[in-house]
N, C-alpha and C positions, 0 to 999 in steps of 0.2 A: 809689564808694559808687553802686548800682544804681539804677533809676529809679523805683521803686516806692518805694526809700527816700529818694530824693530827694525824690518827689511827696508823703509824708507830711510833711518837713521844710520843703516850701514852704507846706505850710497852717498848721504849725505857725508857721513866720514870719508868714504873714498875722495870725495871732489875735497873735500879740505885738506886730507894729507897730498892730493896732487898739489893743490897749491901753495902749501907750505913747506913744497919740497920734504916732505917725510914720508922717502920712501920705503923703508922698515912698514909704517904706518899704512902706507898703500899696500904693501904685500900681507898686512893681516886683514883686510877686507876681501881680497880676492882668493877663492879657491885653486888649491894647488894646478888644478887641471883646466880653471877657466878658460874659456874661448869667447872672443871679443870679434865680431863682424864689421867692417866697415864697408857696407854695402856700396859707396861712391868711388870708392877706389879697387874695392871687391879684396882688400885685404882683410885678413885672418890674422889674429894673435892667439895663439895655442900657448896657455901656461903661465903660472903666476909672474915667473921669471922673466919671459919675452915680456908681459903687459908692463912691468915695473919699468923695463929695460926701454921700451918706448916711451912712455912717459918722463925717462929721468935722461935720456939723451936727446930730447927735444930742446932745439934751441932756445937759449933763455929771452928775456923779453915779453913774457907773456902774464898774464895775470887770470885770475876765475874768477865769478860770479855766478854762483847758482840762482837761477832766478824762480824755478820752480823745482820739486822733488814730491811726488805723491803715488800713493798705492793705486795701481789699475789691476786690483784683482791678482793676476798671476805674474804679472812684471812690477816694477818701479818706475816709472818714467820720470824723467829730469831733463830739465832744459837750463843749459849754462851756456855763459856768452863768455869768449876767452880773447878779450883781446890784445894782439900782437903788435910789439914795436913794428913798425916798416910796413907791416904786410895788412893790418885792417881787424876788423871783427870778425873772429868766428862765433858763428850758434850753433850750441850740439843740442840735437835730442837724442836721448838713449835711452833704450828697452833692458832694462836690468833682471836677472832673475835672481833670485838671493834664497838661499837653502840653508839652513843652519846656521844662520849668521855671516856667510861669505856672501859674495857675489859667486854667482857658477856659469855665468854666459850674460852677454848684453850685445848689442847691436846698436849701433853709432852711427848718426847721420850729421856730417861734420859739411856745414857750408860756411863760406865768405860770406857774411852779412853783406847783402843788397850788393853783390858780386855780380848777378845776373840781371840783365834788361828784362822785363815781363813781354810776354809774345804782343807784338801788333794789333794782331787780332781781339785782344782782350783790351785793350786802351779805354774804349769806352765804356767798358761796366765796370774799371776798376781803379782807386787814388793811388799814389806813389808817397809813403808816410811811412812814419813809426808809430807803431803800437806802444803803449804803455807796455812796461815790463811787468 
């Protein structure tokens, strides 16, 4: 397996471990000094222990469906759907840097699917609906 294919598999293993609540498995996919930035809330999660804690302490009632994960050169991009009871469906686009078989950094864009209305000025140019995943 080449390095880029392995990088995509590391990201898939990360999401699979999060979904199965295998916190040791999540930790094995992360570098000790991993940094993950959430631009929407301006939060930075520094270090493996904090990244595992953020995931493990999140309130239950959610699942994960990896819609896509692919090699984009210097990063692996994943698109994930996270339905959560009583909240709705989150969509997450993540850009992961994987070096030597572990995630060293990431940037994740979390949004509530359908959580915002489109701008009025765009309505004559757009339709509202769902695209296939």
